C-alpha positions as CSV (number, residue, x, y, z in Angstrom):
1,M,24.8,144.0,87.5
2,K,23.8,145.4,84.1
3,K,27.2,144.3,82.6
4,V,26.8,140.7,84.1
5,V,23.3,140.6,82.4
6,F,24.5,142.1,79.0
7,D,27.5,139.4,79.1
8,V,25.1,136.5,79.7
9,A,22.7,137.6,76.8
10,A,25.5,138.3,74.5
11,L,26.9,134.6,75.3
12,I,23.5,133.2,74.6
13,A,23.1,135.2,71.5
14,R,26.5,134.5,70.1
15,V,26.0,130.6,70.6
16,V,22.7,130.4,68.9
17,T,23.6,132.6,65.8
18,G,26.8,130.9,65.6
19,V,25.3,127.5,65.4
20,I,22.8,128.6,62.7
21,F,25.5,130.1,60.5
22,L,27.6,127.0,61.1
23,V,25.0,124.8,60.1
24,H,24.1,126.6,56.8
25,G,27.9,126.9,56.0
26,S,28.5,123.2,56.5
27,Q,25.4,122.5,54.2
28,K,27.1,124.5,51.6
29,W,30.3,122.9,52.1
30,D,28.9,119.4,52.1
31,G,27.1,120.2,48.8
32,G,30.5,121.3,47.2
33,L,31.5,124.8,46.4
34,A,30.9,123.9,42.6
35,A,27.1,123.1,43.3
36,T,26.8,126.0,45.4
37,G,28.3,128.2,42.6
38,Q,25.8,126.7,40.2
39,A,23.0,127.4,42.4
40,F,24.1,131.1,43.0
41,K,24.4,131.4,39.2
42,G,20.6,130.5,38.7
43,M,19.6,132.8,41.6
44,G,21.3,135.7,39.6
45,I,24.0,136.4,42.0
46,P,27.1,138.0,40.3
47,M,30.4,136.2,40.3
48,P,28.7,133.1,41.6
49,E,31.9,130.9,42.2
50,L,33.4,133.6,44.3
51,A,30.3,134.5,46.2
52,A,29.8,130.8,47.1
53,M,33.2,130.5,48.5
54,F,32.7,133.5,50.4
55,S,29.4,132.7,51.8
56,T,30.5,129.2,52.6
57,V,33.8,130.1,54.5
58,V,32.3,133.1,56.3
59,E,29.3,131.1,57.6
60,M,31.3,128.2,58.7
61,A,34.4,130.2,60.3
62,G,32.2,133.0,61.6
63,G,29.9,130.6,63.2
64,I,32.8,128.9,65.0
65,F,34.1,132.3,66.1
66,L,30.7,133.5,67.4
67,I,30.6,130.4,69.7
68,L,34.1,131.0,70.9
69,G,33.8,134.8,71.1
70,L,36.8,135.4,69.0
71,L,36.9,138.5,66.7
72,V,33.2,139.3,67.4
73,R,32.9,142.5,65.5
74,L,35.0,141.6,62.5
75,V,32.8,138.4,62.2
76,G,29.6,140.4,62.6
77,L,30.9,142.7,59.9
78,L,31.2,139.9,57.3
79,L,28.2,138.2,58.3
80,L,26.2,141.2,57.9
81,I,27.7,141.9,54.4
82,N,26.8,138.1,53.5
83,M,23.2,138.7,54.8
84,L,22.6,141.9,52.9
85,G,23.8,140.1,49.5
86,A,21.4,137.3,50.2
87,I,18.5,139.7,51.0
88,T,19.2,142.0,48.0
89,Y,19.8,139.2,45.4
90,V,17.5,136.2,46.6
91,H,14.9,137.1,49.3
92,A,13.8,140.7,48.7
93,G,11.2,139.8,46.1
94,H,9.5,137.1,48.1
95,G,8.1,139.2,51.0
96,V,8.9,138.6,54.7
97,L,7.9,135.0,55.6
98,S,10.6,132.4,55.0
99,S,7.9,129.9,54.2
100,A,7.5,131.9,50.8
101,G,11.3,132.4,50.4
102,G,11.1,135.9,52.0
103,W,13.9,137.6,53.9
104,E,12.7,136.7,57.4
105,L,15.6,134.4,58.5
106,P,18.3,136.4,56.7
107,G,16.9,139.5,58.1
108,A,17.1,138.2,61.5
109,L,20.5,137.1,61.1
110,G,21.7,140.3,59.6
111,A,20.1,142.2,62.6
112,L,22.2,140.0,65.2
113,A,25.4,140.4,63.1
114,L,24.7,144.4,63.4
115,L,24.6,144.1,67.1
116,F,27.7,142.1,67.3
117,L,29.4,144.7,65.2
118,A,28.4,147.7,67.2
119,L,28.4,146.0,70.8
120,G,30.8,143.2,70.5
121,G,30.3,140.0,72.0
122,G,30.5,140.6,75.8
123,R,33.3,139.7,78.4
124,I,32.4,135.8,78.2
125,G,34.6,134.8,75.5
126,I,38.1,134.9,74.0
127,D,37.9,138.6,73.2
128,G,36.9,139.5,76.7
129,I,39.8,137.4,78.1
130,F,42.1,139.3,75.8
131,A,40.6,142.8,76.6
132,A,40.9,142.2,80.4
133,M,44.5,141.1,80.1
134,F,45.3,144.2,78.1
135,R,43.4,146.4,80.5
136,R,45.3,145.0,83.5
137,R,48.7,145.5,81.6
138,S,47.9,149.0,80.7
139,E,46.8,150.0,84.2
140,R,49.8,148.4,85.6
141,R,52.0,150.3,83.2
142,A,50.3,153.5,84.0
143,A,50.7,153.1,87.8
144,E,54.5,152.3,87.1
145,E,54.8,155.5,84.9
146,E,53.0,157.7,87.6
147,S,55.3,156.3,90.5
148,T,58.5,157.1,88.3
149,A,57.3,160.7,87.5
150,R,56.2,161.5,91.1
151,P,59.0,163.5,92.7
152,Q,60.9,161.6,95.7
153,R,60.5,163.5,99.0
154,P,63.9,163.7,100.9
155,E,64.2,161.7,104.1
156,P,64.0,163.9,107.2
157,S,67.3,164.4,109.0
158,N,67.8,165.0,112.8
159,V,69.9,168.1,112.1
160,T,67.7,171.2,111.9
161,T,68.9,173.9,109.8
162,R,67.9,177.7,109.8
163,P,67.1,179.7,106.8
164,A,69.9,181.7,105.2
165,G,70.2,185.1,107.0
166,L,68.9,184.1,110.4
167,T,71.5,183.7,113.1
168,T,71.2,183.2,116.7
169,P,73.3,186.0,118.6
170,A,75.7,184.3,120.9
171,E,75.1,184.7,124.5
172,A,77.9,186.9,126.1
173,P,79.5,185.3,129.2
174,R,78.4,186.7,132.6
175,V,81.6,188.1,134.4
176,P,81.2,189.0,137.9
177,R,81.6,192.8,138.5
178,Q,85.2,193.4,140.0
179,P,85.4,196.1,142.9
180,T,87.1,199.3,141.8
181,E,90.7,199.8,142.8
182,H,92.6,203.0,143.7
183,R,94.8,203.5,140.9
184,A,98.0,205.6,141.3
185,G,97.8,209.1,139.6
186,V,94.1,209.1,139.8
187,V,92.4,211.6,141.9
188,N,89.3,210.3,143.9
189,D,86.7,212.0,146.2
190,D,89.0,212.0,149.3
191,D,91.8,213.7,147.6
192,M,89.4,216.4,146.5
193,R,88.2,217.0,150.0
194,D,91.6,217.5,151.2
195,I,92.4,219.8,148.4
196,D,89.5,221.9,149.3
197,A,90.3,221.9,152.9
198,L,93.8,223.3,152.5
199,V,92.5,225.9,149.8
200,S,89.9,227.0,152.6
201,D,92.5,226.8,155.6
202,E,90.4,224.2,157.3
203,P,91.9,221.0,158.8
204,P,91.3,218.2,156.6
205,P,88.6,215.8,157.9
206,H,89.6,212.7,159.8
207,R,90.1,209.9,157.2
208,K,89.5,206.5,158.2
209,P,92.4,204.2,158.0
210,P,92.2,202.0,155.0
211,N,91.2,198.4,155.3
212,R,93.7,196.0,155.0
213,S,91.5,194.1,152.4
214,D,91.7,197.1,150.3
215,A,95.4,197.8,150.5
216,V,96.1,194.0,149.5
């Protein structure tokens, strides 16, 4: 809200100040640069011809530029120099009031030129349009540089990988336990009992006939 108020106030001040300077510059131009130079010479202004040309061009062109809002800070500096020269060489010795030839009008116009130099002319004008264009372009460029500088994340894959050094032990196949078979040349418990019976002169215990399933 404050920016909008400043922009509107700057626009009004620019237009009014520009019209005043444009009228004064047109008056000097219509009277002729030679006549204006002679008038400046009579007022004691140094280099009157050059000063007349500078004052006429700055006031006319500066007034138009202020109305359009173009190069407001530079125009403000030139108009401030012009008004300081007018106050110093023409109006300083006549007091304040313009009716007595004082510095009232050039002082007010110089103060406005100083404000334009310090604060600019607001966003409502050609300077504001160019500033908005450059700002958007710089923001777009900064966004592009940020997007290119940001590292790209790899796309997730369906295959899961395990960290190096971590392996899953392979499950050993479960093999059913096979029944023990009688092997030739191997002494089992029954044979040991027969040997013990022979050594002790006792008849060997009755041994059950082997199952056919075991013999097969």
